[in-house]
NUGU-982774 format. One record per residue: residue number from 0; residue in three letters; x, y, z of N, C-alpha, C in turn. Coordinates in steps of 0.1 Angstrom, whole numbers, plus 5000, padded with zeros to 4 digits. Layout:
% NUGU-982774
<rec num="NUM" residu="ALA" n_xx="X" n_yy="Y" n_zz="Z" ca_xx="X" ca_yy="Y" ca_zz="Z" c_xx="X" c_yy="Y" c_zz="Z"/>
...
END
This chain:
% NUGU-982774
<rec num="0" residu="UNK" n_xx="6805" n_yy="7749" n_zz="2513" ca_xx="6822" ca_yy="7748" ca_zz="2521" c_xx="6833" c_yy="7736" c_zz="2524"/>
<rec num="1" residu="UNK" n_xx="6840" n_yy="7740" n_zz="2525" ca_xx="6854" ca_yy="7729" ca_zz="2527" c_xx="6850" c_yy="7720" c_zz="2536"/>
<rec num="2" residu="UNK" n_xx="6854" n_yy="7704" n_zz="2532" ca_xx="6856" ca_yy="7695" ca_zz="2538" c_xx="6871" c_yy="7693" c_zz="2543"/>
<rec num="3" residu="UNK" n_xx="6870" n_yy="7686" n_zz="2556" ca_xx="6881" ca_yy="7681" ca_zz="2565" c_xx="6887" c_yy="7665" c_zz="2559"/>
<rec num="4" residu="UNK" n_xx="6896" n_yy="7661" n_zz="2558" ca_xx="6903" ca_yy="7653" ca_zz="2554" c_xx="6892" c_yy="7641" c_zz="2561"/>
<rec num="5" residu="UNK" n_xx="6891" n_yy="7627" n_zz="2557" ca_xx="6883" ca_yy="7615" ca_zz="2567" c_xx="6892" c_yy="7618" c_zz="2580"/>
<rec num="6" residu="UNK" n_xx="6885" n_yy="7615" n_zz="2593" ca_xx="6893" ca_yy="7615" ca_zz="2604" c_xx="6897" c_yy="7600" c_zz="2604"/>
<rec num="7" residu="UNK" n_xx="6897" n_yy="7589" n_zz="2593" ca_xx="6902" ca_yy="7576" ca_zz="2591" c_xx="6916" c_yy="7573" c_zz="2586"/>
<rec num="8" residu="UNK" n_xx="6916" n_yy="7579" n_zz="2570" ca_xx="6922" ca_yy="7577" ca_zz="2566" c_xx="6927" c_yy="7586" c_zz="2561"/>
<rec num="9" residu="UNK" n_xx="6925" n_yy="7599" n_zz="2562" ca_xx="6926" ca_yy="7613" ca_zz="2556" c_xx="6922" c_yy="7617" c_zz="2544"/>
<rec num="10" residu="UNK" n_xx="6914" n_yy="7605" n_zz="2535" ca_xx="6917" ca_yy="7609" ca_zz="2519" c_xx="6904" c_yy="7623" c_zz="2518"/>
<rec num="11" residu="UNK" n_xx="6896" n_yy="7621" n_zz="2509" ca_xx="6887" ca_yy="7638" ca_zz="2508" c_xx="6879" c_yy="7626" c_zz="2509"/>
<rec num="12" residu="UNK" n_xx="6867" n_yy="7641" n_zz="2513" ca_xx="6852" ca_yy="7638" ca_zz="2516" c_xx="6843" c_yy="7643" c_zz="2505"/>
<rec num="13" residu="UNK" n_xx="6833" n_yy="7639" n_zz="2500" ca_xx="6819" ca_yy="7647" ca_zz="2492" c_xx="6811" c_yy="7643" c_zz="2498"/>
<rec num="14" residu="UNK" n_xx="6804" n_yy="7654" n_zz="2494" ca_xx="6792" ca_yy="7657" ca_zz="2497" c_xx="6783" c_yy="7655" c_zz="2490"/>
<rec num="15" residu="UNK" n_xx="6771" n_yy="7641" n_zz="2488" ca_xx="6764" ca_yy="7638" ca_zz="2476" c_xx="6749" c_yy="7642" c_zz="2483"/>
<rec num="16" residu="UNK" n_xx="6737" n_yy="7637" n_zz="2477" ca_xx="6725" ca_yy="7636" ca_zz="2480" c_xx="6716" c_yy="7639" c_zz="2462"/>
<rec num="17" residu="UNK" n_xx="6707" n_yy="7639" n_zz="2468" ca_xx="6694" ca_yy="7654" ca_zz="2461" c_xx="6690" c_yy="7661" c_zz="2467"/>
<rec num="18" residu="UNK" n_xx="6683" n_yy="7669" n_zz="2461" ca_xx="6672" ca_yy="7680" ca_zz="2468" c_xx="6669" c_yy="7681" c_zz="2482"/>
<rec num="19" residu="UNK" n_xx="6669" n_yy="7667" n_zz="2488" ca_xx="6662" ca_yy="7664" ca_zz="2496" c_xx="6671" c_yy="7655" c_zz="2510"/>
<rec num="20" residu="UNK" n_xx="6680" n_yy="7651" n_zz="2504" ca_xx="6691" ca_yy="7647" ca_zz="2518" c_xx="6700" c_yy="7643" c_zz="2509"/>
<rec num="21" residu="UNK" n_xx="6709" n_yy="7650" n_zz="2518" ca_xx="6725" ca_yy="7647" ca_zz="2521" c_xx="6730" c_yy="7632" c_zz="2528"/>
<rec num="22" residu="UNK" n_xx="6750" n_yy="7635" n_zz="2523" ca_xx="6754" ca_yy="7625" ca_zz="2530" c_xx="6765" c_yy="7629" c_zz="2531"/>
<rec num="23" residu="UNK" n_xx="6779" n_yy="7627" n_zz="2536" ca_xx="6792" ca_yy="7629" ca_zz="2529" c_xx="6800" c_yy="7613" c_zz="2530"/>
<rec num="24" residu="UNK" n_xx="6809" n_yy="7615" n_zz="2520" ca_xx="6814" ca_yy="7605" ca_zz="2522" c_xx="6832" c_yy="7604" c_zz="2519"/>
<rec num="25" residu="UNK" n_xx="6840" n_yy="7595" n_zz="2525" ca_xx="6852" ca_yy="7593" ca_zz="2521" c_xx="6856" c_yy="7586" c_zz="2503"/>
<rec num="26" residu="UNK" n_xx="6865" n_yy="7597" n_zz="2498" ca_xx="6869" ca_yy="7593" ca_zz="2484" c_xx="6879" c_yy="7580" c_zz="2483"/>
<rec num="27" residu="UNK" n_xx="6884" n_yy="7572" n_zz="2492" ca_xx="6895" ca_yy="7567" ca_zz="2490" c_xx="6888" c_yy="7550" c_zz="2485"/>
<rec num="28" residu="UNK" n_xx="6895" n_yy="7544" n_zz="2482" ca_xx="6894" ca_yy="7533" ca_zz="2472" c_xx="6883" c_yy="7524" c_zz="2484"/>
<rec num="29" residu="UNK" n_xx="6902" n_yy="7524" n_zz="2498" ca_xx="6901" ca_yy="7516" ca_zz="2504" c_xx="6889" c_yy="7516" c_zz="2519"/>
<rec num="30" residu="UNK" n_xx="6884" n_yy="7528" n_zz="2520" ca_xx="6878" ca_yy="7533" ca_zz="2528" c_xx="6861" c_yy="7535" c_zz="2531"/>
<rec num="31" residu="UNK" n_xx="6858" n_yy="7528" n_zz="2538" ca_xx="6841" ca_yy="7528" ca_zz="2535" c_xx="6831" c_yy="7543" c_zz="2543"/>
<rec num="32" residu="UNK" n_xx="6842" n_yy="7550" n_zz="2547" ca_xx="6836" ca_yy="7561" ca_zz="2562" c_xx="6825" c_yy="7570" c_zz="2557"/>
<rec num="33" residu="UNK" n_xx="6818" n_yy="7572" n_zz="2561" ca_xx="6802" ca_yy="7584" ca_zz="2555" c_xx="6794" c_yy="7583" c_zz="2571"/>
<rec num="34" residu="UNK" n_xx="6793" n_yy="7596" n_zz="2564" ca_xx="6779" ca_yy="7601" ca_zz="2578" c_xx="6765" c_yy="7606" c_zz="2568"/>
<rec num="35" residu="UNK" n_xx="6759" n_yy="7600" n_zz="2572" ca_xx="6747" ca_yy="7603" ca_zz="2572" c_xx="6738" c_yy="7597" c_zz="2556"/>
<rec num="36" residu="UNK" n_xx="6738" n_yy="7584" n_zz="2561" ca_xx="6735" ca_yy="7571" ca_zz="2549" c_xx="6725" c_yy="7575" c_zz="2539"/>
<rec num="37" residu="UNK" n_xx="6719" n_yy="7574" n_zz="2528" ca_xx="6706" ca_yy="7576" ca_zz="2525" c_xx="6702" c_yy="7563" c_zz="2510"/>
<rec num="38" residu="UNK" n_xx="6713" n_yy="7551" n_zz="2516" ca_xx="6707" ca_yy="7541" ca_zz="2510" c_xx="6696" c_yy="7534" c_zz="2509"/>
<rec num="39" residu="UNK" n_xx="6692" n_yy="7536" n_zz="2523" ca_xx="6677" ca_yy="7535" ca_zz="2527" c_xx="6668" c_yy="7542" c_zz="2530"/>
<rec num="40" residu="UNK" n_xx="6665" n_yy="7552" n_zz="2523" ca_xx="6660" ca_yy="7565" ca_zz="2527" c_xx="6646" c_yy="7558" c_zz="2536"/>
<rec num="41" residu="UNK" n_xx="6638" n_yy="7553" n_zz="2529" ca_xx="6627" ca_yy="7555" ca_zz="2531" c_xx="6627" c_yy="7544" c_zz="2544"/>
<rec num="42" residu="UNK" n_xx="6629" n_yy="7532" n_zz="2547" ca_xx="6634" ca_yy="7520" ca_zz="2556" c_xx="6642" c_yy="7537" c_zz="2571"/>
<rec num="43" residu="UNK" n_xx="6646" n_yy="7541" n_zz="2567" ca_xx="6660" ca_yy="7552" ca_zz="2578" c_xx="6661" c_yy="7565" c_zz="2570"/>
<rec num="44" residu="UNK" n_xx="6647" n_yy="7570" n_zz="2576" ca_xx="6649" ca_yy="7589" ca_zz="2564" c_xx="6661" c_yy="7592" c_zz="2575"/>
<rec num="45" residu="UNK" n_xx="6655" n_yy="7592" n_zz="2590" ca_xx="6667" ca_yy="7601" ca_zz="2599" c_xx="6685" c_yy="7597" c_zz="2599"/>
<rec num="46" residu="UNK" n_xx="6682" n_yy="7590" n_zz="2589" ca_xx="6706" ca_yy="7583" ca_zz="2583" c_xx="6707" c_yy="7597" c_zz="2574"/>
<rec num="47" residu="UNK" n_xx="6696" n_yy="7606" n_zz="2570" ca_xx="6707" ca_yy="7617" ca_zz="2560" c_xx="6705" c_yy="7630" c_zz="2566"/>
<rec num="48" residu="UNK" n_xx="6709" n_yy="7639" n_zz="2561" ca_xx="6706" ca_yy="7654" ca_zz="2565" c_xx="6699" c_yy="7662" c_zz="2554"/>
<rec num="49" residu="UNK" n_xx="6692" n_yy="7671" n_zz="2557" ca_xx="6682" ca_yy="7680" ca_zz="2547" c_xx="6693" c_yy="7688" c_zz="2541"/>
<rec num="50" residu="UNK" n_xx="6703" n_yy="7694" n_zz="2543" ca_xx="6707" ca_yy="7705" ca_zz="2543" c_xx="6722" c_yy="7700" c_zz="2542"/>
<rec num="51" residu="UNK" n_xx="6728" n_yy="7703" n_zz="2528" ca_xx="6747" ca_yy="7697" ca_zz="2528" c_xx="6751" c_yy="7706" c_zz="2537"/>
<rec num="52" residu="UNK" n_xx="6744" n_yy="7716" n_zz="2543" ca_xx="6762" ca_yy="7720" ca_zz="2551" c_xx="6762" c_yy="7717" c_zz="2559"/>
<rec num="53" residu="UNK" n_xx="6746" n_yy="7705" n_zz="2565" ca_xx="6746" ca_yy="7704" ca_zz="2583" c_xx="6750" c_yy="7685" c_zz="2575"/>
<rec num="54" residu="UNK" n_xx="6750" n_yy="7681" n_zz="2561" ca_xx="6761" ca_yy="7668" ca_zz="2561" c_xx="6770" c_yy="7678" c_zz="2571"/>
<rec num="55" residu="UNK" n_xx="6779" n_yy="7686" n_zz="2556" ca_xx="6798" ca_yy="7686" ca_zz="2559" c_xx="6802" c_yy="7696" c_zz="2575"/>
<rec num="56" residu="UNK" n_xx="6787" n_yy="7698" n_zz="2578" ca_xx="6792" ca_yy="7701" ca_zz="2600" c_xx="6793" c_yy="7689" c_zz="2604"/>
<rec num="57" residu="UNK" n_xx="6788" n_yy="7679" n_zz="2600" ca_xx="6788" ca_yy="7670" ca_zz="2603" c_xx="6801" c_yy="7662" c_zz="2608"/>
<rec num="58" residu="UNK" n_xx="6801" n_yy="7659" n_zz="2589" ca_xx="6815" ca_yy="7654" ca_zz="2587" c_xx="6827" c_yy="7658" c_zz="2595"/>
<rec num="59" residu="UNK" n_xx="6829" n_yy="7674" n_zz="2591" ca_xx="6840" ca_yy="7682" ca_zz="2601" c_xx="6842" c_yy="7681" c_zz="2612"/>
<rec num="60" residu="UNK" n_xx="6833" n_yy="7679" n_zz="2622" ca_xx="6831" ca_yy="7680" ca_zz="2636" c_xx="6839" c_yy="7674" c_zz="2641"/>
<rec num="61" residu="UNK" n_xx="6851" n_yy="7674" n_zz="2651" ca_xx="6861" ca_yy="7666" ca_zz="2655" c_xx="6859" c_yy="7667" c_zz="2672"/>
<rec num="62" residu="UNK" n_xx="6857" n_yy="7654" n_zz="2678" ca_xx="6860" ca_yy="7653" ca_zz="2694" c_xx="6873" c_yy="7654" c_zz="2696"/>
<rec num="63" residu="UNK" n_xx="6875" n_yy="7667" n_zz="2704" ca_xx="6892" ca_yy="7665" ca_zz="2704" c_xx="6899" c_yy="7651" c_zz="2715"/>
<rec num="64" residu="UNK" n_xx="6910" n_yy="7652" n_zz="2714" ca_xx="6914" ca_yy="7640" ca_zz="2719" c_xx="6921" c_yy="7644" c_zz="2730"/>
<rec num="65" residu="UNK" n_xx="6915" n_yy="7632" n_zz="2735" ca_xx="6919" ca_yy="7634" ca_zz="2754" c_xx="6938" c_yy="7636" c_zz="2757"/>
<rec num="66" residu="UNK" n_xx="6948" n_yy="7644" n_zz="2761" ca_xx="6960" ca_yy="7639" ca_zz="2767" c_xx="6958" c_yy="7635" c_zz="2784"/>
<rec num="67" residu="UNK" n_xx="6967" n_yy="7627" n_zz="2782" ca_xx="6973" ca_yy="7619" ca_zz="2793" c_xx="6989" c_yy="7622" c_zz="2796"/>
<rec num="68" residu="UNK" n_xx="6986" n_yy="7625" n_zz="2813" ca_xx="6996" ca_yy="7629" ca_zz="2816" c_xx="7011" c_yy="7620" c_zz="2818"/>
<rec num="69" residu="UNK" n_xx="7005" n_yy="7611" n_zz="2819" ca_xx="7011" ca_yy="7603" ca_zz="2825" c_xx="7014" c_yy="7595" c_zz="2837"/>
<rec num="70" residu="UNK" n_xx="7011" n_yy="7604" n_zz="2843" ca_xx="7007" ca_yy="7600" ca_zz="2857" c_xx="7002" c_yy="7591" c_zz="2861"/>
<rec num="71" residu="UNK" n_xx="7006" n_yy="7579" n_zz="2873" ca_xx="6993" ca_yy="7566" ca_zz="2874" c_xx="7000" c_yy="7556" c_zz="2873"/>
<rec num="72" residu="UNK" n_xx="7013" n_yy="7557" n_zz="2868" ca_xx="7015" ca_yy="7544" ca_zz="2865" c_xx="7027" c_yy="7541" c_zz="2866"/>
END
């Protein structure tokens, strides 16, 4: 699955993990954005994804920005 650019810096995302748990992280040197951490998988097993497709889908999910009409100013 193709990953969208990082929502914070526009950098490239990368799917990482092992056979059990996956996460996505930004590859930009100065950006620490990630979704689905596995650095302490024993303490927080629910912070990772069991499928790489789920990790990618979470990374690619974007909430639409609200638009304002400028009324009431």
